[in-house]
C-alpha positions, 0 to 999 in steps of 0.5 A: 491421497487426493486425486487430480482432476483430468479433463477428457476434452482439452477444450473444456479446460480452455473454455474455463481458463479463457475468461480469466486469461482474457481479463489478464491480457486486456487489463494487465499485459496490453496496458503494460506493453503499451506503456513499455512502447510509449516509454521508448517513443515520443508520443504526441499529445493529440495523436499523430504517431510515435517517434523512437527516442530510445532511452531519452525519456528515462534520461529526462525523468532521471535528471529531473530533481522533482522526480527524485523528490517524488521518489523520496516522499514515496519511500517515506510514505511507504515505510511510515504507512507500513510500520504504522498500519502493521503496528496498529493491526497487531495491537488490535489483533492481540486484544481481539484474540484475548476475547475481551468484552465485546470482541466480536463487535470490535472484530467487525468494526475493525475489518470494514475500513478495508472495504472503503475506496481510497478516494472516499478515505481521502475525502473523510480525512480531508474533513478530519484534518480540515483546519477550519471545520474538522477535529483539528480546527480545535488546535487552531483555536488554541494556536491560530494558524498552526495546523494547515495542510496547505501551508506546511509540508510535514503536516500534509505528509503526516495526513496522507500517512495516517489516512493510508495506514487507516486504509491498510490496517484492516487488511493486516488485522485479518491476517494477524488475527488468523495467525494468532488464532492458529497458535495452539492454546496449549503453548500459551497456557503452558507459558502462563502456568510457568508464570509468563505474563501476557506481554512476556508471552507475546514477545517470547512466544507469539511474535516469533511464530508470527514471522511468516505473517509479518513477512507476507504483510510487509511485502503486501503493504509496501507494494500497496503503498507504492501503487494504491496511494493515488486516491488518497493523495488526489482527494486529500492534498492534491500533491501539495503543498509545494509538491510535498505529497507528490508521490510517484504514482500521483506524478505519473498521473499529473505528468501524463493527464495534466501535462500531456507528457505521455511518454515521460509518464510511461517511463515513470511507470516502468521505473515504478514497476522496476522499483517495486520488483527490486524491493520485493526481491530484496525482501525475499532475498534478505528479510525472508532469512529471518522468517521461521516457518513451522 
């Protein structure tokens, strides 16, 4: 039985907690409170005070057709990125878990993309998808003008989805691999002795035991797709073409820092926060029912 640690003097505990509490207050609670205040007031672009306007900023945002287009493409991006990243991560984790030749090198190579910053990912894929100099330029040699992110919205959306999934796959891979390695080998060996081939063992034995990991990664990946996509969009497509990749988090930036509509951007940030909270609640309320914890 483990003993609990007690501090003889309460100031020691307060001193240990103070740095973390200060960081949380300065970088989370204070900006959130400011955004909430600005969402209900009219903030002047160059200062000069605030005017209380109530829910007018929210009415203006929700009546904007461009904003609903941003919501639609954000949902598409989040779902597509999550499904693609988790599928790729699971496949890679299965192969590494089987300890094929060179599996240790594969494990290191697959993990490192998670350390790459989102803007760097966008720049890298900007070269990959460049119609004139990247790998996809070979497509235009066969069908001139067919591939161009600046002209075709579906190509731009596909590009940011692939880049976002590449960024997230390493994180999911680590957890899938850890979950697979936590499954007792005696179970898979017994199934193999009964004649179950690798695919059958994966579907009937390993996947049901991975449901807690699936649920955890589903929540994390969807949240990350809504909140951490700015760098990729800004460097890869800039929200275009024709607002096709103008995700919610990017629209907050363009409206606030380019359009100087601080109050409207604050209202959008509050809506984004509520949307992420609602999606998380739905996942815990309905999806977790299908999760079997062992």
